[in-house]
Structure formats: structure tokens, C-alpha cells
C-alpha positions in Angstrom: -52.8 64.8 -1.8 -51.1 62.4 -4.2 -50.6 65.3 -6.6 -49.1 67.4 -3.8 -46.7 64.6 -2.8 -45.7 64.2 -6.4 -45.1 67.9 -6.8 -43.1 68.0 -3.6 -41.0 65.1 -4.7 -40.4 66.6 -8.1 -39.4 70.0 -6.5 -37.1 68.3 -4.0 -35.5 66.3 -6.7 -34.9 69.4 -8.7 -33.3 71.2 -5.8 -31.1 68.2 -5.0 -29.9 68.1 -8.6 -29.2 71.8 -8.6 -27.3 71.5 -5.3 -25.3 68.6 -6.6 -24.4 70.4 -9.8 -23.3 73.4 -7.8 -21.1 71.2 -5.6 -19.6 69.4 -8.6 -18.7 72.7 -10.2 -17.1 74.0 -7.0 -15.1 70.8 -6.7 -14.0 71.0 -10.3 -12.9 74.6 -10.0 -11.2 74.0 -6.6 -9.3 71.0 -8.0 -8.1 73.0 -11.0 -6.9 75.8 -8.8 -5.2 73.7 -6.1 -3.8 71.0 -8.5 -0.1 70.3 -7.7 2.3 72.0 -10.0 5.8 71.0 -11.2 8.5 70.2 -8.6 10.2 73.5 -9.2 7.1 75.6 -8.3 7.2 76.7 -4.7 4.0 76.8 -2.7 3.1 80.3 -1.3 2.5 78.7 2.1 5.8 76.9 2.3 8.4 77.5 5.0 11.0 78.5 2.4 8.8 81.2 1.0 8.1 82.5 4.5 11.8 82.8 5.3 12.3 84.5 1.9 9.5 87.0 2.7 11.0 87.7 6.1 14.3 88.5 4.5 12.5 90.8 2.1 10.8 92.6 4.9 14.2 93.2 6.6 15.6 94.6 3.4 12.7 97.0 3.1 13.2 98.2 6.7 16.9 98.8 5.9 15.9 100.8 2.9 13.4 102.8 5.0 16.1 103.6 7.6 19.2 104.4 5.5 18.1 105.7 2.1 16.4 108.8 3.5 19.4 109.5 5.7 21.8 109.1 2.8 19.7 111.4 0.6 19.2 114.1 3.3 22.6 114.2 4.9 24.5 113.4 1.6 26.5 110.6 3.3 29.3 109.0 1.3 27.9 105.7 0.0 31.4 104.4 -0.6 31.7 103.4 3.0 31.9 99.6 3.5 28.7 99.2 5.4 26.6 101.1 2.8 28.3 99.2 -0.1 27.7 95.9 1.6 24.0 96.7 2.4 23.2 98.0 -1.1 24.8 94.9 -2.7 23.0 92.4 -0.5 19.7 94.2 -1.0 20.2 94.4 -4.8 21.1 90.7 -4.9 17.9 89.9 -3.0 15.6 91.8 -5.4 17.4 90.5 -8.5 16.8 86.9 -7.2 13.3 87.7 -6.2 12.1 88.3 -9.8 12.9 84.8 -11.2 11.8 83.3 -7.9 8.4 84.9 -8.1 7.9 83.2 -11.5 8.4 79.9 -9.6 6.1 80.7 -6.7 2.4 80.0 -6.6 -0.2 82.4 -5.4 -3.7 82.4 -3.9 -6.7 82.8 -6.1 -10.3 82.4 -4.7 -8.8 80.9 -1.5 -6.9 78.2 -3.2 -3.2 77.8 -4.3 -2.6 78.4 -7.9 0.4 76.3 -9.0 0.2 76.2 -12.8 3.4 77.9 -14.2 1.6 79.5 -17.1 -1.0 81.2 -14.9 1.7 82.2 -12.4 3.7 83.8 -15.3 0.7 85.9 -16.6 -0.3 86.9 -13.0 3.2 88.2 -12.2 3.4 90.1 -15.6 0.1 91.8 -14.9 0.8 92.8 -11.3 4.4 93.4 -10.0 6.8 92.6 -12.8 7.2 96.1 -14.3 7.4 97.7 -10.8 10.1 95.2 -9.8 12.1 95.8 -13.0 11.9 99.6 -12.5 13.2 99.4 -8.9 15.9 96.9 -9.7 17.0 99.1 -12.7 17.7 101.9 -10.2 19.9 99.5 -8.2 21.8 98.5 -11.3 22.3 102.2 -12.3 23.7 102.9 -8.9 25.9 99.8 -9.0 27.5 100.5 -12.3 27.6 104.3 -11.6 26.0 105.0 -15.0 24.6 108.4 -13.9 28.1 109.7 -13.2 29.5 108.2 -16.4 26.9 109.7 -18.7 26.9 113.0 -16.7 30.6 113.4 -17.4 30.4 112.4 -21.0 27.4 114.5 -22.0 27.6 117.7 -20.0 30.4 117.4 -17.4 28.0 119.2 -15.0 28.7 117.8 -11.6 25.6 119.4 -10.0 23.2 117.8 -12.5 24.9 114.5 -12.1 24.5 114.6 -8.3 20.8 115.5 -8.7 20.3 112.5 -11.0 22.1 110.3 -8.4 19.7 111.4 -5.8 16.7 110.8 -8.0 18.0 107.2 -8.8 18.5 106.5 -5.1 15.0 107.9 -4.3 13.5 105.4 -6.7 14.6 102.6 -4.4 12.1 103.9 -1.9 9.3 102.7 -4.2 10.0 99.3 -2.7 8.2 100.4 0.4 4.9 99.9 -1.5 5.6 96.2 -1.0 5.9 96.6 2.8 2.2 96.0 3.4 2.2 93.0 1.1 5.2 91.3 2.9 3.6 92.0 6.3 0.3 90.5 5.4 2.0 87.5 3.8 3.9 86.8 7.0 0.8 87.3 9.2 -1.1 84.8 7.1 1.3 82.1 8.4 0.6 82.8 12.0 -2.5 81.1 13.6 -2.2 82.7 17.1 -4.5 85.6 17.8 -2.1 86.8 20.5 0.8 87.1 17.9 -1.6 88.7 15.5 -2.4 91.4 18.0 1.3 92.0 18.8 2.2 92.2 15.2 -0.7 94.5 14.5 0.5 96.9 17.2 4.1 96.6 16.1 3.0 97.4 12.5 1.2 100.5 13.5 4.1 101.7 15.7 6.6 101.1 12.9 4.4 102.9 10.4 4.3 106.0 12.6 8.0 105.9 13.3 8.8 105.4 9.6 6.6 108.3 8.5 8.2 110.6 11.1 11.7 109.4 9.9 10.8 110.2 6.2 9.3 113.6 7.1 12.3 114.6 9.2 14.8 113.5 6.5 12.7 115.2 3.8 12.6 118.6 5.7 16.4 118.4 6.4 17.1 117.6 2.7 14.8 120.5 1.6 16.6 122.9 4.0 20.0 121.8 2.7 19.0 122.3 -1.0 17.6 125.8 0.0 20.8 126.8 1.7 22.8 125.6 -1.3 20.7 127.7 -3.6 21.1 130.8 -1.5 24.9 130.3 -1.3 25.2 129.9 -5.1 
């Protein structure tokens, strides 16, 4: 019986030591992930970041509404409303790139606030995508497609097709729509609002897809009629 008690004590001590070592490793990893960063690094759960993400979500909805219409119906984008909208959206995404370098992110359930880790994380994930989409905005802003089209070939038709392609690249931002919606929903603790936002997200998805399909078919029919006339 004494040997059994000794073996039980030894086994319990070993289990306790293993458990304590596991807890210590977890605390060490958690503290390294959630350690406070420099003053200029914004927490992903902060109110300022939430407001910024809401503005980004609104800009994505504007792109979803107006870019397909402008491409399909060939609306003059020199109108004041479209010029103002495109400039504001472009300014937002130009500012979002350096701001993302200064914003922490979640890793293993904890906030990562170290600038070097944030830098490499953004480079590996969204940086190239953001540069590609912002480049399409800059090309449209400086009217580089029309300039090079006139200098190289003088073919107005080719230039207009390139303009449409550049504008269509801006729709790539819609890939981030899900990311913005999930980020905003993470800040809401109410199950009631989660349910409402989930229903609204599904409804907006259906309406947005119908809008894209309708504009796409109209654009295809316009191109077909132009080809037949020519």
C-alpha cells in the first residue's frame, strides 16, 4: 500500500508539473502576442478602426452600385458626382495602405501589436492586392490610358476598351466586402443585431449579384450591337 501511495504521489506530481509547464508556455505565448505596441500602432478592436472599416464598407457598396452601371451604360464619368465619388474612394484606399501597416491584427485569438510582425503579415496577405487596385484608381485619375492610347496608336476604340478594363479592376475590391463585414460584426455583442446583420448581409448579397448580372448582360448586348453595326 505504501508503494502504491508513493507511485500515486509521483504520478500526480508529474501530471502537476506537466500541467504547470503547459500553463506557463501558454501565458508566455499569450503575453508575447498581446504585448502593447508603440503608441502609433492602432488596436484592431479600437473604435477608430471600427469607424474606418465602416467607411470602407460604404465605399465598397458605392463601387458595387455605380461601377457596373458606368461600365454597362457608358455613363460620362466627368460628371461632378462621379468625379467626387471616385476621388473620395481613391483617397480612402490610398490612406488605408499606410494605415494598415499601423494597425494590429488577431493571431491565435490575441492582438498582435508588434510593428515588424504587422509589416510582414500585411506584405504576405493584402499588400499586393491593394497596390493593384489602387493603381487602377491612379491610372483613371491621371487618364494615363487615354494618353498612351493617343500617343502609341491613336485608336480610340482600343483606348476605350482599356479604360473599361481599368475601371473593372476596381471591382476587385469587392473581395474585401466579406472581410469588412466580419470585422464590423466582431465588434457587436448582441445576438439580436448579429441576426439582423446576417439577414441584411444575405439580402444585400442577392441584390448585388442581381445588379452585377443585369449590368453585365446589358454591357454584353451593347458590345454585340456595336460589333454588328461596325
